[in-house]
N, C-alpha and C positions, 0 to 999 in steps of 0.2 A: 071355504067355498070353491066348491070342485067350479077350477075355470077349466079343465081342457084333458088332451089324454095324448099327446107328443110329448117329445120331451128325449131324443129323433122319436121319426115316426119309430124306429125301428126296436127302442123298448119300449113300446106299449104298454101302460096302464093310468091310474087317474094324475093328475096335478093337482095339487090344495093347496090354496092359498090362505094364512092364517097374517097376524101383525109381526108376529116371530121371524117364521121362518116360508120354506116351500116344500112339499113331499112331493115324493115324486116315489108314486105307489105303483109298484110293479106285477101283473096280473099274477093269480100263484102259478099260473102255465108254465113262465118263464120263470118263474124261483125254479124249476127243476132244472133249466135248460142251459146254466154254466153264468147266466144275463149277470144272477145276481157277484157272481165271480168279477168278471170281468166293471161293476161299474163299482165295487168296490176299489179297486186297481184304478179308476182312474184316479178320486179319488181319493185314494193315496187312505184309506180307510185305517183309523182303531177308534174303537167302537168307547175310547178314555177321551179324548177329544172334545172339551165342552160344549165347542160354538166354532166353528167355520160349516165344514161341508164332510155329514159323513153316511158313509153305507151300513143302517145293521139292520137286523126284524125290527117290521108289528109292534110285536110284542114284546120288546126294549122302550118303546114310546113309553113317556109317564099313560097315567089312567087320565090323567086329567087331558089330556090330545085327545087318543082314543074312544073315549067316554062320554068328549063333548059333544052334546045335544047336535052342531052344528058338525063333528065331523063324518061324514059323508059315503066313506070308504066302509062296507060291510068287513074283508077279507080280516081277522086280527091275523095271522104269522104273513111270511113271505116276505121281502127286497123290499124298502124304505131307503130313495133319499135324501138328505133331509141337508139344505142350505140355509144357516140362518141371515137374517136379515146384514148381521154386523160380518161377511162373508160377504159378502156384494158391494162392489166397489162400485159398477153403475150396474144401472135399470133400464135400460133403451126403449120405448115401442117403436114399430112402421105398421102403419097402415097395411102394406103394400106385404111384409111379411112379419119378422111375429116381433114377441115381446123377447127379448136376450137379457139374462143380467148373465153378469161378467164379475167376476172374484181376482180373486190372486192366482190360484192354477187355471180355473176352464172357466170357459161361455156355454150356458145351457140357452136355448133358444126354446120356446116354450108353444104351443101349439091353442091356442085360445080355439075354444067355439065360436064359428062368423057369425052366425042370426045371433049372438048374445054379447060381442065385445063390449059395447060400448053400456051395459051392464057390467062387465070387469073391470072392464077398464075404471070409473065411478065404483067398484065395489076399492080395489086395489088402492086407489088416490085414500077412501076413506078411513081402510085400514093401517095409514099410515104411507105406504109406497110411493113415493117419487119414482117420476119417469120423461 
């Protein structure tokens, strides 16, 4: 489910939630501006990491993810940051601020669509995320 477009605002793109991970897909225009390299450095990217936080290209995601009927992103190439559920140490939500994922390495503030917050929170709980 597409839940927002921030994380942080400077790196605009789709935020997609699934039962196993959050995916932060940068818009294609940012892929060429060096933002992908910055995200990879923040995460300590290695594509061979089986779990955790990974920065990679959309084309490297398994077909069962990008070809799934609920996958809302149309682009097929460009940087994506994957934060797996197993890497998340805490997930918190504040009505006045954001939904925050904390891992051993980083803290991510996700900005939901304002008018869809209730629906998004219900969806996240239904797929197994607790906060």
